C-alpha positions, 0 to 999 in steps of 0.5 A, a space after each residue: 629496152 625490150 629489144 635489148 633484152 631480146 638481143 641478150 636472150 638470143 646472145 645467151 641461147 645461141 651457140 657462138 661458132 667461130 668461123 673454121 677454115 681449111 687448106 687442102 694439100 696437093 697430090 701426094 706422090 711419095 710415101 714418107 715423112 713430108 715437110 708442109 710449110 704453113 702459109 701466113 694465112 693459115 697461121 693468122 686464122 689459128 690461135 697463137 699457139 696453133 693448137 686448133 690446127 689439125 691435119 685430116 686425111 680423106 677418111 676424116 681421121 686426124 694425122 699425127 704431126 710434129 710442128 717445127 719453127 725455122 728459128 736460128 738453128 744449132 751451131 755448125 762448123 763451116 769450112 772456109 778454104 784458103 786459096 791452094 797454090 800447090 797440091 802435089 804428091 811426090 815420090 816421098 812427100 806431099 807438098 801443099 802451098 797456100 796463099 794467106 788472106 791479106 786480112 788475116 794472120 794465120 795461127 792455126 791450119 785445118 787440113 781436110 783429108 779423106 778418112 785415114 788413120 796414120 801418124 804423119 811428120 809435117 813440116 811448115 815453111 813460110 815465104 814472102 815471094 814464093 822462091 825463098 822458104 823459111 822454117 815455121 814449124 816441124 811436128 807430127 800430126 794425127 787426123 782428128 775426128 770427122 767434121 763438116 758436111 759431108 764429114 771428113 777427117 782433119 789435121 789440126 796444126 797450130 802455128 806461130 802467128 806469122 804474116 808470110 804471104 805463102 805457107 808450105 805444108 810438107 807431109 813426109 810419105 817416105 814410110 806410109 802412103 800419101 793422104 788425099 788432101 782436099 783443102 787447107 783452111 779453117 772451120 768457123 762456127 756459124 749458127 744456121 739463120 732463121 727462115 721467114 715467110 712473107 705475108 701479104 699486106 697493104 701499107 701507107 705512109 702519113 706524116 704529121 708534126 714530128 711524127 710518121 705513121 705507117 698504116 699496115 693492114 691485111 685481109 686476115 690477121 697475120 703474125 707479125 715477127 719480123 718487118 724489113 723496110 727501105 727508104 729513099 733517104 740517103 743521109 744518115 738517120 737515127 729514129 725511134 718508133 713504136 708498134 700500136 694496135 687497137 685490141 678488145 679488152 673486157 672490163 668488169 664494172 661491178 656486176 656487169 662486163 663490157 668490151 672496150 677497144 683500147 690502143 696498145 703499145 706492142 713493141 718499141 724499135 730503132 731505125 737507123 741507117 747504120 743498122 740492118 733495115 729490119 725490125 724484130 718483134 715478139 709476135 702478135 696476130 694482127 689484122 691492122 696495126 701502125 708504126 709510129 716513128 718519132 722524127 723530132 725535128 728532122 724531116 720525115 723518112 721516105 719509105 719505099 718498101 715495107 714487108 711483114 714476115 713471120 718465122 717459118 713453121 713447118 708441119 712434119 707428118 707421114 703421108 701416103 699416095 692415094 690419100 687426100 689431106 687437108 688442114 682444119 683451124 679456127 676452133 678456139 675451144 679445141 685443145 692442143 694435140 699430143 702425138 707420139 711423134 714429139 717423143 721420137 723427133 730426134 730420130 725422124 728421117 729427112 723428109 722425102 718432099 717439101 710441099 705447100 698447101 693450097 690457099 685458105 678457104 672457109 669451111 661450110 657450116 655443118 648443116 647437122 648442127 642446126 641453127 645457132 637458135 634452136 627452138 627445140 631446146 626446152 630451156 630456151 622456152 623456159 627463159 622466153 616464158 620467164 621473159 614474157 612473164 617479167 615484161 607482163 608484170 612491167 607493163 601492169 605496173 607502168 599501167 597502174 602508175 598511168 591510172 594513178 596519174 590520170 585520177 589526180 
C-alpha cells in the first residue's frame, strides 16, 4: 500500500512530458515557395489534426506554412483526340478528316485551335470508305473560350449522331485567313485522383475456422487511410471484413478513474475479385491493428501482399537559401497554428521545388527543464510531509490494535 501511495505521489508531482520528434529538411537552393511532402512517420508522431507540427528555422523562429492534402482534386477538362487522317490547308479552305473510334458514335466535335477571333463557315460530311462523302451538317461557328492545358480556343460543333467511319470538316477560308487546327476530339471532365504515401509496415496471416486474420504492425503509429492487397487466388471471391485495434479507454468508477484496454471495430469493408483490391478507410493512427475476414464456408484467401497508405499531405512554406530548417512535433498540449497564408492560399504561386524531409529523430530532452520530479518545488514537500504524517497516524493505529490483541 505504501508503495502504491509513493507511486501516485511521484506521478502527481512529475511533469508528464510526451516524447517530441524532429525531422531535418535538406539544404535549400532556391528562394521561394517550397512544397514539403510529410512522411508517414512524421504524421504518425503528430496529433491526428497535425496541430502540434511546427516548421522552425535555424534562428529558432516558427516559419508560417500552409497544410494541403492531395485528395481528389477539382474537376478538370481533359482533351481526348480522335485520330487525324488529314489536316491540310488548301488555297480557299482547310480540310480535316478524322476516323471515328469504333466504340463511339459522335454527336459533338471539339476542334482545338490557336487563339483567334473570327466566324467561319464549316461543312461536315461523312464517309464509310473515305471515297464517297455525304452531307452531315452545314453551319457557321465561332471560337469559344479557352480550355485545356495549355489553354487553346475550341470550336464546338454539334452533329447528328451517326456511325460514319470517317468525318470530314471543311472550313471556308475564302474570306479570312485559315485557322491553325491542333486537333479534333472531345473534352472530358475528370477529377484529379488522390495521391497517397506508403507507410512501412509488417504483416502476417493467420487462418482459423471460418476466419482469416491479417496482423499489421509498424515501428511507430501510422495514419491508416487506404490499404491495398493482392491474393494468389484465381477463383472469384466476395468476402466481408472489419478492421480492429486495441485502444486505451478511461473508465470512471464512482470517484476513481482507471484505464482499460478495449478491442474496437474501426471500419467494415468488402473484398471482392470483381472490385479494385483497395480498402478505403476513414483514417486512424495505429501502431498495431488487424483485418479480420469472414470466410464463411470457403477456404481462406492466400494473401501475397499488403500495403498501407495515407493521403499525401504537403506543407507549403517560403524558404530561403543559407537557412536551415526542421520540423518539430509530438507536443500534445500545443495549439494548432494560425498563419496569414491560409487567407491568401488562392494567390500562392507554384512551388519552386518539391522536397522531402529527413527521417524522424527523437529530440534530446531539455536539460534546463530539470528532472520530472523536482525537489525544489515547495508544494511537493508539502505533499510529502502530509503523506508522512498520514503514514505515521496509520502506523500508530495499527500498533494500538496489536497491543489490544496482545492484552487479551
